[in-house]
N, C-alpha and C positions, 0 to 999 in steps of 0.2 A: 541389571540393570541396578537393582535395589544393591546386590553385592557389591557392585564398581563403585556406586556411590558411600555406601561403607568404608572400601579401601580408599577414596579419595579423601574423607573425614578423618581416616586414621593418619595419612601420610599429612594432611594439614593439619593437625593437633600436634603431632610427632614434632614437627617443623616449628611450631609458637612454642612448643616448650623448651626446644634445644635454644633457640633466638634467647629466650629469657631465661633459662635455665643456666646459660653458660655467665652471668655474671655480668653483660653488657647488654645496653640498650640502643638500638640503631633508630633513629628519630629523623624521618624527613620533616624538613624544613622550608624547602622551594628556594625563592631567590630572593634574597636581602642583600642591601646592599652593592658589596663586588660578587655576588651570586655563589650561591653553597647548594652543595648536593646533599651530605647527610653529615648529619654532626652523630657520634660514636664516644656512649661512654663505658669506659674498660680499664681495668684494675685502676680507680682510681682518678682516672686521665680523660678529659674531653677531648677529643680530636675533631677539627671540622678543617673542610679543604675550601679555601676563598680563591673566585678568578681575580686577582690580584697579584702585582708581582712581590717578593720579597720586601723589596724598598719598602715599600708603598704600607705591607702590612707590618713590618719593623718602627716605622715610624708613628702608626695607629695605637701599637702597642705602647711604645715609650710614651705616647702622649695618655693615654688611658692609665698609664703607675702614676705618671706625675698627677694627674687630675684627681686623684683617687687617693692621695697622700700616700701611696705604697712606697716603704722606705727598699731602697735595691740594695743589695748588697754583691752581685755580680752579674756584668753584663759579659756576654760571649759571643763572636763571631767569627767563625771557622775561615781557613785561608783560603776556602772556594767561595766564600761568600755564600754558600746554600744553606747553612745550618746557624742558627741564631738563638741564645736564650738571653732571657732576664730573670734573675731570681732574686730574693727578698721576701719582705713581712708585709702583710696587711697592714692597714691604719689600726686593724683591731686584734693585731698581732697573730695571725697567722702565717706559716711559711707560704709563698707561692711558687711557681716557677710555671713561666709562657715561653713552648720551643715554639720556632718557627722552622719552617724548612721548604725550600721553593723544590716542588715538583717538575715545573717547568717554569721557564721565563714568564709564565703569564698563570701560575697556578701556586699557593702557598697553603701547608699546613701549617694550622695553628692549634699548639696542643697546651691545655690549661691544667694544672694540678694544684689544689688548696690544701696544705696540710700533707702528712703523711698518708692517712687513707683517702683523702681525698673529699671535696664537699662540691657532689654535681650541679647544685643548685647555684651556690657561688661563680662555679666556673662557668654554669651557662651565663650567669650576670655578664663576665668578665669579656666573654665572646660575644654579649650583645654588643656591647660597648666597643671594643675592637671593630666590631663589622659596622658600628655606625658611621665609623670616622671616614668609612672609604668613600 
């Protein structure tokens, strides 16, 4: 029994080290606004899925960009309308990029990157502002 508990403890420790050692953090955030499952920050980009159609997520993203006085340099909608992006500079001059991808008719993933290397705290603020519009 003691040996089995030690083995389980080692597997748990290895799992935790793998999760945090991989350079990404997954955070369960419950249901907010349009409903989300998890937010994942990886390689400088915060990705989060919402239970909203892409059109609603796009409108919310555009409203946040305008309200926060972000300067838009590029907007993109692909020919299938499943992928969209807004690029530009924040009010304090940092580059930003907001990417939207329709996973289904009712689920949209929004990815936010601030600057070249990313800024997790600022990306989380933008995700929060967008989700409050749903």
